[in-house]
C-alpha positions as CSV (number, residue, x, y, z in Angstrom):
1,M,-21.0,-18.9,-4.9
2,K,-23.3,-19.1,-1.9
3,L,-20.2,-19.8,0.3
4,V,-18.5,-16.7,-1.0
5,S,-21.6,-14.6,-0.4
6,A,-22.0,-16.0,3.1
7,L,-18.4,-15.3,3.9
8,L,-18.6,-11.7,2.6
9,E,-21.8,-11.1,4.7
10,C,-20.1,-12.5,7.8
11,F,-16.8,-10.7,7.2
12,P,-17.5,-7.4,5.3
13,W,-13.9,-6.4,5.6
14,M,-13.0,-9.3,3.3
15,M,-14.4,-7.5,0.3
16,Q,-12.5,-4.4,1.3
17,F,-9.3,-6.5,1.6
18,I,-10.0,-8.0,-1.9
19,K,-10.4,-4.5,-3.3
20,F,-7.2,-3.4,-1.4
21,G,-5.5,-6.3,-3.1
22,L,-6.6,-5.3,-6.5
23,V,-5.3,-1.7,-5.9
24,G,-2.2,-3.3,-4.5
25,V,-1.6,-5.2,-7.8
26,S,-1.9,-2.0,-9.8
27,N,0.4,-0.3,-7.3
28,L,2.9,-3.1,-7.5
29,L,2.9,-2.8,-11.3
30,V,3.5,1.0,-11.1
31,Y,6.2,0.5,-8.5
32,Y,7.9,-2.4,-10.3
33,A,7.9,-0.7,-13.6
34,I,9.7,2.4,-12.1
35,Y,12.0,0.3,-10.0
36,S,13.0,-1.9,-12.9
37,I,13.6,1.0,-15.3
38,L,15.7,2.7,-12.8
39,L,17.7,-0.5,-12.1
40,R,18.2,-0.9,-15.9
41,F,19.7,2.6,-16.0
42,G,22.2,1.7,-13.3
43,C,20.4,3.1,-10.2
44,H,21.1,1.4,-6.8
45,Y,18.2,-0.7,-5.7
46,A,17.7,1.5,-2.6
47,I,17.3,4.6,-4.6
48,A,15.1,2.9,-7.2
49,N,13.0,1.6,-4.3
50,G,12.6,5.1,-2.8
51,I,11.6,6.7,-6.1
52,G,9.2,3.9,-6.9
53,F,7.8,4.2,-3.4
54,V,6.9,7.9,-3.7
55,I,5.1,7.4,-7.1
56,S,3.4,4.2,-6.0
57,V,2.1,5.8,-2.8
58,L,0.4,8.6,-4.8
59,N,-1.2,5.9,-7.0
60,S,-2.3,3.9,-4.0
61,F,-3.8,7.0,-2.2
62,L,-5.8,7.9,-5.3
63,W,-7.3,4.4,-5.8
64,N,-7.7,3.6,-2.2
65,S,-9.6,6.8,-1.7
66,L,-11.9,6.2,-4.7
67,F,-12.3,2.5,-4.6
68,V,-11.4,0.8,-1.3
69,F,-11.9,3.2,1.7
70,K,-14.7,5.3,0.3
71,K,-16.3,7.7,2.8
72,A,-19.5,6.6,4.3
73,E,-22.6,8.7,3.9
74,G,-22.1,11.7,6.2
75,G,-18.5,10.6,7.0
76,K,-15.7,13.2,7.1
77,R,-12.1,12.8,6.2
78,N,-9.4,15.4,5.9
79,K,-7.7,14.7,2.6
80,A,-4.4,16.3,3.5
81,A,-4.2,14.4,6.8
82,T,-5.2,11.2,5.1
83,L,-2.5,11.6,2.5
84,L,0.1,12.4,5.2
85,K,-0.9,9.3,7.2
86,T,-0.9,7.2,4.0
87,F,2.7,8.3,3.3
88,I,3.7,7.5,6.9
89,S,2.1,4.1,6.9
90,Y,3.7,3.2,3.6
91,A,7.0,4.7,4.7
92,L,7.0,2.2,7.5
93,T,6.2,-0.8,5.3
94,G,7.1,0.3,1.8
95,L,10.3,2.1,2.4
96,V,11.8,1.1,5.8
97,L,10.6,-2.5,6.0
98,Q,10.9,-3.2,2.3
99,T,14.4,-1.7,2.0
100,L,15.5,-3.9,5.0
101,L,13.9,-6.9,3.3
102,L,15.5,-6.1,0.0
103,H,18.9,-5.8,1.7
104,L,18.4,-9.2,3.3
105,L,17.2,-10.9,0.1
106,I,19.6,-9.2,-2.3
107,D,22.8,-8.6,-0.3
108,R,22.6,-11.4,2.2
109,M,20.8,-14.2,0.4
110,H,22.0,-13.1,-3.1
111,L,18.5,-13.2,-4.7
112,S,17.9,-11.3,-7.9
113,A,17.2,-7.6,-7.4
114,Y,14.3,-8.1,-9.9
115,I,12.7,-10.9,-7.9
116,A,13.2,-9.7,-4.3
117,P,10.6,-6.8,-4.4
118,V,7.9,-9.2,-5.5
119,L,8.6,-11.4,-2.5
120,T,8.4,-8.5,0.0
121,V,4.8,-7.9,-1.0
122,C,3.8,-11.0,1.0
123,V,5.0,-9.3,4.2
124,T,4.1,-5.7,3.5
125,T,0.6,-6.0,2.0
126,P,-1.3,-7.3,5.1
127,L,0.5,-4.7,7.3
128,N,-0.4,-1.9,4.8
129,F,-4.1,-3.0,4.8
130,L,-4.3,-2.8,8.6
131,L,-2.5,0.6,8.8
132,N,-4.7,2.0,6.0
133,K,-8.0,0.7,7.3
134,F,-7.6,1.6,11.0
135,W,-5.5,4.7,10.7
136,S,-4.9,6.4,7.3
137,F,-8.5,6.2,6.1
138,K,-10.3,6.2,9.4
139,E,-13.5,8.2,9.2
140,F,-15.0,10.5,11.7
141,P,-18.8,10.2,11.3
142,G,-20.8,13.4,11.4
143,R,-17.9,15.7,12.3
144,E,-14.8,17.1,10.6
145,A,-11.8,15.0,10.9
146,P,-9.0,16.4,13.1
147,T,-6.0,17.7,11.3
148,H,-3.3,16.5,13.7
């Protein structure tokens, strides 16, 4: 336990990444449930991915705002701009990159459409964390966040 405490003291972002991972697990469950249900009803995997993406980004934004990237005392953040940046960052990784990876895994490598999205998480999660930490949820101490 002392080693874990020492690591968290030396690397405070580690706890934030762990929290991000927990939110990510809930997000994956939301996404995967929607994706799987839509596949079951005959939806193409790309359409199921897009619908699951939109709903899971809203889930992610809510929990990342409340749990992972909480505003510091006196910090300001424009919620609308943060939500827009969250959608953009997830669009790059969750929609574009994940759809490309799904195409590669499903159409080219003939992997199951139910297994492929679980594997893409290994690529998209670290990228999502960095985009959210340093761009989407960036704070502006003591002043109002810009809206552009």
